[in-house]
Every structure is written in structure tokens, then in C-alpha cells.
Backbone bond lengths (Angstrom), bond angles and torsions (degrees), N, CA, C in turn:
res aa  C-N    CA-C-N  psi(-1)  N-CA   C-N-CA  omega(-1)  CA-C   N-CA-C  phi
1 M - - - 1.493 - - 1.523 106.44 -
2 T 1.314 116.20 134.22 1.475 119.84 176.24 1.510 110.75 -83.88
3 N 1.307 115.53 154.43 1.449 121.96 177.95 1.521 109.50 -72.80
4 P 1.344 118.59 117.74 1.459 119.87 -178.38 1.489 114.24 -66.52
5 F 1.313 118.05 -13.93 1.462 121.68 -176.91 1.533 112.90 -102.01
6 R 1.345 116.04 4.73 1.468 121.23 178.88 1.526 109.97 -55.87
7 G 1.294 117.35 127.69 1.461 120.87 178.89 1.524 114.62 77.91
8 F 1.301 117.88 1.42 1.460 120.20 -175.18 1.511 111.36 -73.83
9 F 1.321 117.12 -45.12 1.460 121.10 -178.90 1.532 107.51 -111.10
10 D 1.308 116.89 140.19 1.452 121.98 171.42 1.505 105.94 -87.27
11 S 1.312 120.31 113.61 1.489 123.09 -171.14 1.523 110.48 -60.07
12 I 1.308 119.16 -35.78 1.499 118.59 -178.78 1.501 108.80 -68.97
13 S 1.360 118.94 -42.43 1.472 121.24 178.73 1.511 110.94 -62.25
14 E 1.351 116.14 -41.63 1.472 119.55 178.49 1.481 112.62 -63.16
15 N 1.344 116.32 -42.00 1.484 119.54 178.62 1.520 110.40 -65.58
16 N 1.310 117.84 -42.15 1.472 120.89 177.24 1.537 111.20 -61.64
17 R 1.348 116.38 -39.91 1.466 120.57 179.91 1.532 109.26 -63.72
18 A 1.352 118.14 -43.99 1.459 121.20 -179.40 1.516 112.35 -63.74
19 V 1.335 117.35 -42.66 1.464 121.65 177.86 1.547 109.79 -65.65
20 E 1.311 117.24 -41.67 1.462 120.25 178.18 1.532 110.65 -60.95
21 N 1.344 116.59 -45.50 1.454 118.43 179.25 1.540 112.19 -62.25
22 W 1.326 115.66 -38.48 1.447 120.58 -178.94 1.555 109.50 -68.41
23 M 1.312 117.44 -43.84 1.459 120.45 -176.50 1.515 112.53 -78.28
24 S 1.335 117.08 -31.23 1.478 117.96 -175.03 1.529 114.34 -93.79
25 G 1.320 115.55 -0.39 1.452 118.75 -179.42 1.513 110.29 -68.09
26 P 1.327 117.46 158.06 1.457 120.81 179.21 1.535 112.44 -62.92
27 H 1.284 117.42 143.34 1.452 123.65 177.33 1.530 108.49 -110.82
28 P 1.307 118.60 153.58 1.471 120.79 -178.59 1.508 111.09 -51.67
29 G 1.336 115.96 131.54 1.440 122.55 178.05 1.521 115.74 80.64
30 E 1.350 116.07 -4.87 1.427 119.43 -177.96 1.523 110.77 -88.18
31 V 1.318 116.40 138.43 1.460 121.51 176.91 1.526 107.19 -88.35
32 Q 1.373 115.48 125.24 1.434 120.48 179.47 1.507 109.06 -88.69
33 K 1.325 117.14 131.16 1.451 121.26 176.74 1.524 110.77 -97.70
34 E 1.295 114.15 162.73 1.491 121.21 178.34 1.538 108.40 -60.94
35 R 1.325 116.98 133.62 1.453 121.67 179.95 1.509 111.07 -86.58
36 G 1.312 117.12 144.13 1.470 122.25 177.28 1.511 110.78 -111.23
37 H 1.312 117.46 -171.84 1.492 119.13 -179.17 1.500 111.31 -61.09
38 A 1.296 119.22 -34.02 1.485 121.14 -176.00 1.508 112.68 -68.61
39 D 1.358 118.13 -28.80 1.442 119.02 -178.74 1.537 110.70 -128.22
40 A 1.330 115.49 43.09 1.454 123.14 179.70 1.507 110.70 -59.98
41 W 1.314 117.78 144.08 1.458 119.55 176.37 1.512 108.57 -88.72
42 T 1.325 117.06 160.36 1.429 122.92 -176.87 1.528 111.41 -113.14
43 P 1.298 120.18 117.08 1.457 121.25 -179.95 1.514 112.78 -66.66
44 E 1.310 117.28 147.58 1.457 120.72 177.38 1.538 110.10 -77.76
45 L 1.345 115.51 151.51 1.448 118.83 178.90 1.529 110.68 -144.94
46 D 1.311 115.24 153.75 1.470 124.60 172.95 1.507 107.72 -112.43
47 V 1.292 117.65 149.98 1.476 123.16 178.25 1.534 106.42 -128.88
48 V 1.322 114.28 130.34 1.463 119.44 -178.07 1.552 108.36 -143.22
49 S 1.340 114.82 147.50 1.467 117.91 174.36 1.528 107.39 -96.65
50 E 1.317 115.66 132.72 1.468 121.49 178.15 1.517 106.20 -126.19
51 G 1.331 117.08 99.86 1.430 120.97 -173.50 1.513 111.93 64.07
52 S 1.311 117.71 -122.91 1.445 120.13 176.96 1.515 112.98 -94.94
53 D 1.341 117.22 6.53 1.483 121.47 -178.72 1.512 111.08 -103.40
54 L 1.329 114.93 152.83 1.445 123.86 173.06 1.542 104.92 -106.70
55 V 1.313 115.76 128.20 1.509 119.59 -177.19 1.525 108.86 -123.86
56 M 1.326 114.55 129.45 1.461 122.54 174.75 1.510 107.83 -109.63
57 L 1.316 116.76 133.97 1.456 124.04 176.43 1.532 107.48 -115.45
58 V 1.308 115.42 114.28 1.478 121.08 -173.71 1.530 110.39 -111.27
59 D 1.302 117.17 125.18 1.487 121.05 179.74 1.517 109.47 -77.61
60 L 1.337 116.55 115.50 1.442 121.65 176.32 1.537 109.01 -136.48
61 P 1.332 119.36 61.16 1.444 120.77 -179.01 1.511 110.94 -64.45
62 G 1.348 113.35 137.72 1.442 120.18 177.53 1.535 115.10 78.67
63 V 1.343 117.64 4.70 1.447 121.60 178.62 1.516 108.89 -103.60
64 R 1.340 115.76 129.09 1.450 121.19 179.23 1.545 109.57 -85.65
65 E 1.333 116.63 163.56 1.458 120.19 -179.66 1.513 113.14 -57.03
66 D 1.331 116.74 -38.44 1.460 119.46 179.74 1.541 113.18 -74.37
67 G 1.315 115.77 -3.36 1.468 119.52 175.32 1.527 115.16 -97.56
68 I 1.340 114.89 5.54 1.462 121.06 -176.71 1.523 110.28 -116.23
69 D 1.314 116.27 130.64 1.466 121.92 172.90 1.504 109.23 -116.70
70 L 1.356 116.81 130.63 1.440 123.45 175.56 1.525 109.76 -116.30
71 S 1.312 116.41 135.84 1.503 118.24 173.90 1.503 108.82 -140.20
72 L 1.306 115.77 149.31 1.456 122.79 177.33 1.527 108.09 -127.43
73 S 1.333 116.65 115.35 1.434 120.91 -179.29 1.510 110.23 -141.10
74 D 1.341 116.36 125.41 1.459 121.78 -179.92 1.524 113.88 49.88
75 G 1.332 115.23 41.99 1.447 122.64 175.93 1.549 114.55 78.89
76 I 1.313 116.76 8.17 1.466 120.23 178.81 1.526 110.08 -111.76
77 L 1.324 115.89 118.59 1.451 122.39 178.05 1.529 107.51 -92.30
78 T 1.323 116.89 123.35 1.437 121.78 179.21 1.532 110.13 -115.34
79 I 1.322 113.98 125.55 1.472 121.99 178.27 1.517 104.86 -109.14
80 S 1.344 117.54 121.50 1.456 120.17 -177.03 1.544 107.29 -144.59
81 G 1.317 114.38 170.10 1.435 120.72 178.07 1.536 112.28 159.36
82 Q 1.313 113.74 -155.83 1.449 118.02 -177.36 1.518 110.05 -146.32
83 K 1.327 116.62 140.15 1.444 122.18 174.90 1.541 106.75 -117.55
84 S 1.334 114.74 121.11 1.466 119.17 -175.79 1.531 109.16 -85.51
85 S 1.323 114.37 146.65 1.477 118.84 175.49 1.508 108.78 -87.46
86 R 1.271 114.35 159.65 1.486 121.28 176.71 1.509 109.00 -75.46
87 D 1.306 116.10 129.75 1.473 120.88 175.54 1.521 107.37 -71.82
88 T 1.293 114.63 131.97 1.471 119.60 178.21 1.537 108.83 -147.47
89 S 1.291 113.64 147.06 1.489 118.14 177.58 1.537 109.61 -97.62
90 G 1.335 116.92 -6.20 1.456 120.21 -178.96 1.514 112.88 -82.39
91 E 1.311 114.67 171.23 1.451 121.72 178.92 1.532 109.88 -96.19
92 Y 1.277 117.99 132.26 1.449 123.47 -179.90 1.539 110.32 -78.29
93 Y 1.340 115.93 134.59 1.463 122.16 170.18 1.545 110.33 -92.91
94 A 1.291 116.30 -30.36 1.449 123.09 175.71 1.523 107.43 -149.48
95 R 1.313 114.17 143.68 1.468 119.73 -179.19 1.530 107.34 -144.99
96 E 1.323 116.86 98.46 1.449 121.51 -175.01 1.527 113.89 -113.00
97 R 1.345 116.66 -20.10 1.459 118.72 -179.37 1.502 112.25 -70.77
98 R 1.319 116.13 143.35 1.474 120.49 179.83 1.522 109.39 -89.04
99 F 1.307 114.54 144.76 1.465 119.65 175.61 1.543 107.98 -152.52
100 G 1.303 115.06 171.94 1.449 120.42 -175.36 1.549 109.25 100.91
101 Y 1.295 117.66 -159.42 1.449 120.79 -178.24 1.522 112.65 -71.81
102 F 1.286 117.02 145.17 1.475 120.69 171.15 1.532 110.44 -131.62
103 R 1.304 113.87 155.22 1.487 120.61 -179.26 1.496 108.74 -154.51
104 R 1.339 115.65 138.74 1.459 122.50 174.98 1.493 107.62 -147.93
105 S 1.321 118.66 127.72 1.438 124.53 179.13 1.513 110.29 -115.36
106 V 1.317 119.20 136.21 1.424 123.63 -179.10 1.544 108.09 -133.11
107 T 1.356 114.88 130.17 1.454 119.17 178.66 1.547 107.76 -81.34
108 L 1.319 116.27 124.06 1.454 121.56 177.33 1.513 110.36 -96.92
109 P 1.324 118.56 161.83 1.451 121.37 178.81 1.492 112.37 -66.79
110 H 1.317 117.14 154.72 1.463 124.14 177.96 1.517 109.05 -56.00
111 G 1.338 114.36 134.84 1.451 118.79 175.57 1.524 115.04 103.99
112 V 1.321 118.01 -10.95 1.469 120.20 179.98 1.530 107.71 -73.12
113 R 1.315 114.79 130.79 1.455 121.93 179.05 1.513 109.21 -117.50
114 A 1.355 116.28 152.70 1.477 121.26 -177.13 1.522 111.51 -58.13
115 D 1.345 119.12 -32.75 1.451 119.47 -179.13 1.535 112.83 -75.31
116 G 1.324 116.28 -5.61 1.473 120.70 176.57 1.547 112.55 -99.23
117 V 1.342 116.47 6.96 1.432 122.43 -177.24 1.511 108.63 -113.59
118 E 1.376 115.52 127.11 1.445 121.05 177.57 1.514 108.83 -119.85
119 T 1.354 116.21 148.42 1.467 118.99 -178.70 1.520 110.44 -135.68
120 S 1.315 112.83 156.99 1.491 120.48 171.34 1.519 107.12 -153.34
121 L 1.329 116.87 153.78 1.467 123.30 177.63 1.482 108.02 -126.34
122 E 1.333 115.60 121.89 1.467 120.43 179.80 1.517 110.34 -145.98
123 N 1.332 116.50 127.44 1.467 122.37 178.60 1.542 112.54 54.53
124 G 1.312 117.86 38.75 1.470 120.89 176.15 1.532 114.63 80.09
125 V 1.354 117.07 7.49 1.465 121.24 177.83 1.512 108.87 -116.10
126 L 1.349 115.69 119.89 1.421 121.81 175.40 1.546 107.76 -88.20
127 E 1.311 116.06 122.30 1.481 121.15 178.36 1.560 108.05 -106.16
128 I 1.298 112.52 123.17 1.493 120.69 179.59 1.499 106.40 -116.99
129 S 1.335 116.56 120.26 1.486 121.50 -179.68 1.512 109.08 -113.05
130 V 1.330 113.96 124.94 1.465 120.26 172.75 1.521 105.81 -97.68
131 R 1.343 117.14 106.82 1.463 122.64 -174.81 1.523 110.44 -71.34
132 D 1.370 114.46 141.37 1.419 124.34 174.95 1.521 113.00 54.82
133 Y 1.314 116.26 36.63 1.473 122.86 178.64 1.530 111.10 -56.53
134 A 1.342 117.14 -40.10 1.419 122.04 -178.10 1.520 115.59 -63.34
135 T 1.339 115.57 -21.04 1.472 118.90 -178.20 1.534 112.77 -91.62
136 L 1.369 117.05 -4.70 1.460 118.57 177.49 1.528 109.90 -67.09
137 S 1.324 115.77 151.35 1.443 118.75 -173.47 1.518 112.53 -67.24
138 E 1.319 114.76 142.27 1.470 123.68 176.14 1.502 108.03 -81.61
139 P 1.357 118.06 152.67 1.467 120.59 176.04 1.518 107.60 -66.13
140 Q 1.338 115.35 150.67 1.461 120.77 178.29 1.515 107.99 -107.34
141 S 1.327 115.19 145.84 1.446 121.20 -179.62 1.520 109.76 -86.37
142 V 1.277 117.69 142.05 1.433 123.46 177.85 1.519 107.56 -118.12
143 K 1.321 118.17 127.47 1.448 121.78 -178.63 1.516 110.80 -78.10
144 V 1.337 115.92 131.59 1.450 122.07 177.23 1.506 110.13 -68.40
145 G 1.352 116.57 134.22 1.495 120.08 179.72 1.462 112.69 83.02
146 N 1.336 118.26 24.04 1.437 122.57 -177.03 1.540 111.47 -96.80
147 N 1.333 115.59 41.66 1.474 120.01 -179.40 1.485 111.52 -69.63
148 Q 1.293 117.30 144.04 1.464 122.56 178.57 1.491 111.82 -100.80
149 S 1.352 121.54 17.45 1.447 123.31 -177.93 1.486 115.28 -83.86
């Protein structure tokens, strides 16, 4: 059986994302400013196979449906949007929650089409289902030195 997640994550990008989250997170006593497109945060996600479907569960607490944009272009699914902070006149003693713009891009296997992707948002978790993922074509091996000349 082949790994259904092969090629799903780019390990270097994932490592860079983890380091960025660790280094850019709020530190004690630090005031967190609103994030813009240049320093957007990346929501965490889980990926699971359910039968012939591939399902991604993306944590987006406090984000409404109209605050989420999904796009699929050249096999790359991009999840982006904005989470607004609560307006307050008080002084923060701690501020750990992320807000501002967010963005996460995931490379999907060849053959995924937008009409094969279904989504739902419930309790701050965005569920993205790629239908019939298991039936998409597997890569084919090409033998080196197989010239027909």
C-alpha cells in the first residue's frame, strides 16, 4: 500500500513554518501587533484518509465563514483570511492568541479539481475533503537510459 500523504507536505516548508511559529510567537511582556500579509500566521492542520477521501482539519478558532478564502491553482490549495481581535480599552497583561491575516498553502496530488473539494466550518475547525483521492493516478516510474534511438 502506498502512503496516501506522499508528496503532500514539503518538508523544508513545514520545518520553516514550525521555526517561524516558534520564533514569532508572543513572548512574556511583549505587546503583539496586528499581523499583515507580510507576516501572516499559519493555522495548524491535520490530514487523515477516510476511505477514498483525503480530509484536512484546519484550526481557525474565532474565524467566521466569510473570513476564509480558499483557492486552488495548479494543484496548490491556499487557505487564507483574517481573524479580528477584540476591541478593548483595557491594558493586556498577557496576549497569546493570534489574530490578523493568516495563510496556509498545501500541495495537493495531481488531478485534484475544485469540484472534488468540499468544505464545512464547525466549532472553529475548517474541514476540507478531497473526494476520491485514492482513485487519483499514481506517479509512473521512468527507467533511466530508456532511449528509443
